[in-house]
C-alpha positions in Angstrom: -51.9 -29.7 14.7 -51.5 -30.3 10.9 -48.9 -28.5 8.9 -49.7 -25.7 6.5 -49.1 -27.8 3.3 -50.4 -31.4 2.8 -47.8 -34.2 2.2 -50.2 -35.7 -0.4 -52.7 -34.1 -2.6 -54.8 -35.9 -5.2 -56.7 -33.5 -7.5 -59.4 -34.2 -10.0 -58.7 -38.0 -10.1 -60.9 -39.9 -12.5 -61.0 -43.5 -13.7 -63.2 -45.2 -16.2 -63.5 -49.0 -16.8 -65.4 -49.3 -20.1 -68.7 -47.6 -19.6 -68.3 -47.5 -15.8 -67.0 -44.4 -14.2 -65.4 -45.6 -11.0 -63.9 -42.2 -10.0 -65.2 -38.8 -11.0 -62.9 -36.0 -10.2 -62.0 -37.1 -6.7 -60.0 -35.0 -4.2 -57.9 -36.0 -1.3 -55.5 -34.1 1.0 -53.4 -35.9 3.7 -50.9 -34.3 6.1 -47.9 -35.8 7.8 -48.5 -36.9 11.4 -52.3 -37.6 10.9 -54.6 -40.5 10.7 -56.9 -39.8 7.8 -59.9 -42.1 7.5 -61.3 -42.9 4.0 -65.0 -43.9 4.2 -67.6 -45.0 1.7 -69.8 -47.9 0.8 -68.4 -50.8 -1.3 -68.2 -49.5 -4.9 -67.8 -45.8 -3.7 -64.2 -45.8 -5.2 -61.9 -46.1 -2.2 -60.0 -49.1 -3.5 -59.7 -47.7 -7.0 -58.3 -44.5 -5.6 -55.7 -46.3 -3.4 -54.7 -48.5 -6.3 -54.0 -45.3 -8.4 -51.9 -44.0 -5.4 -50.0 -47.2 -5.1 -49.3 -47.4 -8.9 -51.4 -50.6 -9.5 -53.7 -48.6 -11.7 -53.3 -45.5 -13.8 -55.8 -42.6 -13.5 -57.4 -41.1 -16.6 -55.8 -37.9 -18.1 -56.7 -34.6 -16.4 -56.0 -35.4 -12.8 -53.0 -34.3 -10.7 -51.0 -35.9 -7.9 -48.9 -33.6 -5.7 -46.4 -35.2 -3.2 -44.3 -33.3 -0.9 -45.1 -30.1 -2.8 -44.1 -31.5 -6.2 -46.3 -32.8 -9.1 -45.4 -36.5 -9.6 -46.4 -39.3 -11.9 -46.8 -42.8 -10.5 -46.4 -45.2 -13.4 -46.1 -48.3 -11.1 -45.6 -49.7 -7.6 -41.9 -49.0 -7.8 -42.5 -45.3 -8.3 -44.9 -45.3 -5.3 -42.3 -47.1 -3.1 -39.6 -44.6 -4.2 -41.7 -41.7 -3.1 -42.5 -43.4 0.2 -46.0 -44.7 -0.3 -46.9 -48.1 1.1 -50.2 -50.0 1.0 -51.2 -52.8 3.4 -54.1 -54.5 1.8 -56.9 -56.5 3.5 -55.5 -59.6 2.0 -51.9 -59.7 3.2 -49.3 -60.1 0.5 -46.6 -62.1 2.3 -44.7 -65.3 1.2 -45.5 -67.7 4.1 -42.6 -70.0 3.3 -40.1 -67.2 3.8 -38.7 -65.7 7.0 -39.7 -62.3 8.3 -36.5 -60.6 7.1 -36.9 -62.2 3.7 -40.4 -60.9 3.4 -39.4 -57.4 4.7 -36.6 -57.1 2.1 -38.4 -59.0 -0.7 -37.6 -57.5 -4.1 -34.9 -55.2 -2.8 -32.6 -57.5 -1.0 -29.2 -56.2 0.4 -26.3 -57.4 -1.7 -22.6 -57.9 -1.0 -20.3 -58.7 -3.9 -23.3 -59.8 -6.0 -24.6 -62.1 -3.3 -27.6 -61.6 -1.0 -26.4 -60.1 2.3 -28.6 -62.0 4.7 -26.8 -60.7 7.7 -27.5 -57.1 6.8 -31.2 -58.0 6.0 -31.6 -59.5 9.4 -29.9 -56.5 11.2 -32.1 -54.0 9.5 -35.2 -56.1 10.1 -34.3 -56.7 13.8 -34.1 -52.9 14.4 -37.6 -52.3 12.8 -39.1 -55.2 14.8 -37.7 -53.7 18.0 -39.2 -50.4 17.1 -42.6 -52.0 16.6 -42.3 -54.1 19.7 -42.8 -57.3 17.7 -42.8 -60.5 19.8 -40.9 -62.4 17.1 -37.6 -62.2 15.3 -36.3 -61.7 11.8 -35.6 -65.5 11.4 -39.2 -66.5 12.3 -41.1 -68.2 9.5 -44.2 -66.1 8.4 -46.2 -69.4 8.2 -46.0 -69.7 12.0 -47.2 -66.2 12.7 -50.8 -65.2 13.6 -52.7 -62.7 11.4 -51.9 -59.9 13.8 -48.2 -60.7 13.7 -48.3 -60.9 9.9 -49.7 -57.4 9.8 -46.7 -56.3 11.9 -44.5 -57.8 9.2 -46.4 -55.8 6.5 -45.8 -52.7 8.6 -42.2 -53.5 9.0 -41.8 -53.8 5.3 -43.4 -50.3 4.9 -41.0 -48.8 7.4 -38.0 -50.5 5.7 -38.7 -48.5 2.6 -39.0 -45.3 4.8 -42.6 -44.8 3.9 -44.1 -41.3 4.4 -47.6 -42.4 3.6 -49.0 -45.7 4.9 -52.4 -47.0 3.6 -54.2 -49.5 5.8 -57.2 -51.2 4.2 -59.6 -52.9 6.7 -56.7 -53.8 9.0 -58.8 -55.2 11.9 -61.1 -57.5 10.0 -59.5 -60.7 11.2 -58.2 -59.4 14.6 -59.5 -60.0 18.1 -60.4 -57.0 20.3 -57.1 -57.3 22.2 -55.1 -57.5 18.9 -57.1 -54.5 17.6 -56.2 -52.5 20.7 -52.5 -53.3 20.2 -52.7 -52.2 16.5 -54.4 -48.9 17.5 -51.5 -48.2 19.8 -49.0 -48.9 17.0 -51.0 -46.7 14.6 -50.9 -43.8 17.0 -47.2 -44.4 17.6 -46.5 -44.2 13.9 -48.6 -41.1 13.6 -46.5 -39.6 16.4 -43.4 -40.4 14.4 -44.7 -38.2 11.5 -46.3 -40.8 9.2 -49.4 -39.9 7.3 -51.8 -42.8 7.6 -54.8 -43.4 5.4 -57.1 -45.7 7.2 -59.9 -47.5 5.4 -62.6 -49.2 7.5 -66.3 -50.0 7.5 -66.3 -49.9 11.4 -67.4 -46.4 12.4 -66.3 -46.9 16.0 -62.7 -47.3 14.7 -62.9 -44.1 12.8 -64.3 -42.2 15.8 -61.5 -43.6 18.0 -58.5 -43.0 15.6 -59.2 -40.5 12.8 -58.0 -36.9 12.9 -59.9 -36.3 9.8 -62.2 -38.3 7.6 -62.9 -38.0 3.8 -66.0 -39.6 2.3 -66.6 -40.9 -1.3 -70.0 -41.8 -2.7 -70.6 -43.3 -6.1 -67.1 -42.4 -7.3 -67.4 -38.8 -6.2 -65.7 -36.8 -3.4 -68.4 -35.7 -0.9 -66.3 -33.9 1.7 -64.0 -34.0 4.6 -64.8 -33.8 8.4 -62.4 -32.8 11.1 -62.4 -34.9 14.3 -64.6 -32.3 16.0 -67.1 -32.6 13.2 -67.4 -36.3 13.2 -70.8 -37.8 14.2 -72.6 -40.9 13.1 -75.5 -38.9 11.7 -73.3 -36.7 9.6 -71.1 -39.5 8.4 -73.9 -41.8 7.4 -75.7 -39.0 5.5 -72.6 -38.2 3.6 -72.0 -41.9 2.7 -75.4 -42.8 1.6 -77.3 -39.6 1.2 -79.8 -40.6 3.9 -80.2 -39.8 7.6 -79.2 -42.4 10.3 -82.8 -42.5 11.6 -84.0 -43.9 8.2 -82.1 -47.2 8.9 -84.2 -48.3 11.8 -87.8 -47.7 10.8 -89.8 -50.6 12.2 -92.8 -51.7 10.1 -93.5 -54.8 12.3 -95.3 -54.5 15.6 -94.2 -57.0 18.3 -97.3 -57.4 20.5 -97.5 -61.0 21.4 -99.5 -60.7 24.7 -100.2 -64.1 26.2 -99.5 -65.9 22.9 -97.4 -69.0 22.9 -93.8 -68.4 22.0 -92.4 -69.8 18.7 -89.2 -70.7 20.5 -88.9 -71.5 24.2 -85.6 -72.4 25.8 -85.6 -73.6 29.3 -82.4 -73.9 31.5 -80.0 -74.7 28.6 -76.4 -75.1 29.7 -73.2 -76.6 28.6 -71.9 -77.7 32.0 -69.0 -75.3 31.8 -69.4 -71.7 30.8 -73.0 -71.3 29.8 -76.2 -71.4 31.8 -78.6 -72.4 32.9 -80.3 -69.9 30.5 -84.0 -69.5 29.6 -85.6 -67.3 27.0 -88.7 -67.1 24.8 -89.1 -65.6 21.3 -92.5 -64.9 19.9 -93.8 -64.6 16.3 -93.1 -61.2 14.9 -90.6 -60.4 17.5 -86.9 -59.4 17.2 -85.3 -60.4 20.5 -81.8 -58.9 21.0 -79.0 -60.8 22.8 -76.4 -58.4 24.0 -73.4 -58.4 26.2 -69.6 -57.8 26.1 -67.3 -60.0 24.0 -66.9 -63.2 25.9 -70.2 -63.0 27.7 -71.4 -66.2 26.0 -73.9 -64.8 23.4 -72.5 -67.0 20.5 -72.0 -70.0 22.8 -75.7 -69.8 23.8 -76.8 -69.5 20.3 -74.8 -72.5 19.2 -76.3 -74.6 22.0 -79.8 -73.8 20.8 -78.9 -74.7 17.3 -77.2 -77.9 18.2 -73.8 -76.8 16.9 -72.5 -77.6 20.4 -73.9 -80.3 22.7 -75.8 -79.0 25.7 -75.4 -80.6 29.1 -79.0 -80.0 30.0 -82.1 -78.0 29.2 -85.2 -78.2 27.0 -86.5 -76.6 23.8 -89.9 -76.2 22.4 -90.9 -74.9 18.9 -94.5 -73.8 18.5 -95.3 -75.5 21.8 -93.8 -79.0 20.7 -90.8 -80.4 22.6 -87.9 -80.9 20.2 -84.6 -82.9 20.7 -81.8 -81.2 18.9 -78.6 -83.2 18.8 -77.2 -81.3 15.8 -77.9 -78.6 13.2 -79.9 -81.0 11.0 -82.4 -81.5 13.8 -82.6 -77.7 14.3 -83.3 -77.1 10.7 -85.9 -79.8 10.6 -87.6 -78.1 13.6 -87.6 -74.8 11.7 -84.5 -73.1 13.4 -81.7 -71.7 11.3 -78.5 -70.0 12.4 -76.6 -67.3 10.6 -73.0 -67.7 11.9 -70.8 -64.7 12.8 -68.0 -66.3 10.6 -69.6 -66.4 7.2 -66.3 -67.1 5.4 -65.0 -69.9 7.8 -68.3 -71.6 8.8 -71.1 -70.4 6.5 -70.2 -70.1 2.8 -68.4 -72.1 0.2 -66.3 -69.3 -1.2 -65.1 -71.1 -4.3 -68.6 -72.1 -5.3 -71.1 -70.0 -7.2 -74.0 -68.0 -5.9 -76.2 -70.7 -7.5 -74.6 -73.5 -5.6 -74.4 -71.6 -2.2 -78.1 -70.8 -2.3 -79.3 -74.2 -3.3 -77.0 -76.5 -1.5 -79.4 -76.9 1.5 -82.5 -77.7 -0.6 -81.2 -79.6 -3.5 -83.5 -82.5 -2.6 -86.5 -80.5 -3.7 -85.2 -80.4 -7.3 -85.1 -84.1 -7.8 -86.9 -85.2 -11.0 -87.6 -88.6 -12.7 -84.8 -91.1 -12.8 -82.8 -89.1 -10.1 -82.1 -86.2 -12.5 -82.1 -82.7 -11.1 -84.6 -80.1 -12.3 -82.3 -77.1 -12.8 -85.1 -74.8 -13.7 -86.3 -74.8 -10.1 -82.8 -74.0 -8.8 -82.3 -71.2 -11.3 -85.7 -69.7 -10.3 -84.8 -69.9 -6.7 -81.5 -68.1 -7.1 -83.1 -65.4 -9.4 -85.7 -64.7 -6.7 -83.0 -64.4 -4.1 -80.9 -62.0 -6.2 -83.8 -59.8 -6.9 -85.4 -60.0 -3.4 -82.2 -59.4 -1.4 -80.6 -57.0 -4.0 -77.5 -59.1 -4.4 -75.0 -57.4 -6.7 -73.1 -59.7 -8.9 -72.3 -60.1 -12.6 -74.3 -63.4 -12.8 -75.4 -66.2 -10.5 -72.4 -68.2 -11.5 -70.1 -65.7 -9.9 -67.9 -67.3 -7.2 -69.1 -66.1 -3.7 -65.6 -65.4 -2.6 -65.3 -62.5 -5.2 -68.4 -60.7 -3.8 -68.3 -57.9 -1.2 -69.0 -58.7 2.4 -72.5 -57.4 2.2 -73.4 -59.5 -0.8 -71.8 -62.5 0.8 -74.0 -62.1 3.8 -77.1 -61.8 1.6 -76.2 -65.1 -0.2 -76.0 -66.9 3.1 -79.2 -65.3 4.3 -80.9 -66.5 1.0 -79.8 -70.1 1.6 -81.2 -70.0 5.2 -84.5 -68.5 4.0 -85.1 -71.2 1.5 -85.7 -73.7 4.3 -88.8 -71.5 5.4 -87.7 -71.2 9.0 -89.9 -70.3 12.0 -86.9 -69.2 14.0 -83.9 -67.2 12.8 -80.8 -66.9 15.0 -78.7 -64.1 13.5 -75.2 -63.8 15.0 -73.6 -60.4 14.0 -75.7 -60.1 10.8 -74.0 -56.9 9.6 -70.4 -57.6 10.6 -68.0 -56.5 7.9 -70.6 -55.1 5.6 -70.9 -51.5 4.4 -73.7 -49.1 5.4 -75.8 -49.7 2.3 -75.8 -53.5 2.8 -76.6 -52.9 6.4 -79.6 -50.9 5.5 -80.8 -53.8 3.1 -80.3 -56.4 5.9 -82.1 -54.2 8.4 -85.1 -54.1 6.1 -85.0 -57.8 5.6 -85.0 -58.5 9.3 -87.9 -56.2 9.8 -89.8 -57.8 6.9 -89.2 -61.3 8.4 -90.6 -60.2 11.8 -93.5 -58.5 10.1 -94.3 -61.8 8.3 -94.4 -63.7 11.6 -90.9 -65.1 12.0 -89.3 -65.2 15.4 -85.9 -63.5 15.3 -83.1 -63.9 17.9 -80.3 -61.4 17.0 -76.8 -61.0 18.5 -75.1 -57.7 17.8 -72.1 -55.9 19.2 -73.3 -52.6 17.6 -75.5 -51.0 20.3 -77.2 -48.5 17.9 -78.2 -51.6 15.8 -79.5 -53.4 18.8 -81.5 -50.4 20.0 -82.8 -49.7 16.6 -84.0 -53.2 15.7 -84.9 -55.1 18.9 -88.2 -55.2 20.6 -86.7 -56.7 23.7 -83.0 -57.2 24.8 -81.6 -59.9 27.0 -78.1 -58.9 28.3 -75.6 -61.6 29.0 -72.8 -61.6 31.5 -70.4 -64.4 32.5 -72.4 -67.0 30.6 -75.8 -66.1 32.2 -78.7 -63.8 31.3 -78.1 -60.9 33.6 -81.0 -58.7 32.8 -83.9 -57.9 30.3 -85.0 -54.6 28.7 -87.9 -53.7 26.6 -89.3 -50.7 24.7 -88.0 -47.4 26.1 -85.8 -49.1 28.6 -83.4 -50.2 25.8 -80.6 -47.6 25.9 -76.9 -47.9 25.5 -76.4 -46.9 29.1 -78.8 -49.6 30.4 -77.3 -52.3 28.3 -73.7 -51.4 29.3 -74.7 -51.3 33.0 -76.1 -54.7 33.0 -73.3 -56.1 30.8 -70.6 -54.8 33.2 -72.5 -55.5 36.5 -72.8 -51.8 37.4 -76.6 -52.2 37.7 -76.0 -54.1 41.0 -77.3 -57.4 39.7 -75.5 -60.8 40.1 -75.4 -62.7 36.9 -75.1 -65.9 38.7 -77.9 -65.4 41.0 
């Protein structure tokens, strides 16, 4: 039960950058002892609002910030910390060469006689780490900690300044499912201790699981707030993008291959360890879904097909012709491309421009006389990609690392499509992107299928799988445990096969 008066209230907050109005009179109320989700597409104004709350930015005149019942002015980060406002950004701001206790106390070190009192710092840090159940001590070097453990250090830093409001920006992006579960336990613990937690995430499942209330921004405006009882995917999506959820999954392609020869046929592929033997077919104009629980072998199977990992046996045909794939270059030559689930680590060159990322796989086409490159072709290619995929960037020379997750994914898709593939393997194509970019990617997948491409799609989001796939193969323990088509494709049916509750034996 929330208290009568909010701990934090932001009223009429506006922010203008030149001619761009980033925030237009935004409202936000947060109570102690609650998890308050803040939702909205990229560009909706969430980050700008939190930067104003943290003191990193100053709001335009006219707004008001009430904290603990009093009007306050936050002129900088020190003012925010003094009030008890702490922010844990998606890109963690720790010094890896320092110890945990040095990071927790950074900028406000305990002193004794003018010297840094390291013993006092360690004692205070040890007490907080014990409270958090951290599996490391105050003298551990941050460079030796995992991402999940570094997040604990950030939380410890917030608790060390006796934070009353804790902002968490996309905290699970780099975490495994097990690490995410542990973080959720900790977030609930902190809520129980009376902290007000503002939780920013693109993952709706997290919001449904954690949030007591949820406020939505769209185009820099406050749309409204939902209580936990009012939360639903349909309502939340409509508030975020102004459209109904059903609009996202309108299929224009018609997958009716009948007896036609498959574009991709995989027969008894295996890795001799965890995967297979597995067989599947994908036809022209079809979106074949590959579902299953985390660890079921979906990505491993995709990598075997693409040649990223070496199979121990099996055979592939593309358009009826046997192909030998010993690596990704062979797959691309055969007309198979693979969109990795890890676009930052394995897909994109983050320090390079959109130009370079789109063109890097087809630069040989631009060769001119005397070995000179025809840059006009490359520029036309990128211009076509930016327009066709609605990539939002200041220019084609913008480094890909500075783009939003959705636009990064579109750049990677643009590169793959330049090879004119027959088969597209899409591994979590909308992971880490906002709802607007998801809609664009859904339309692209549908268009590709309508134009005759064969699409093999892996997704952990069951509504996405149900909305896009014509057929679904469900994996369990490295094997294909069942197949669904048409009206058979439901969340219940997928989960039953994935967990073995349908009575099938995945190894049979």
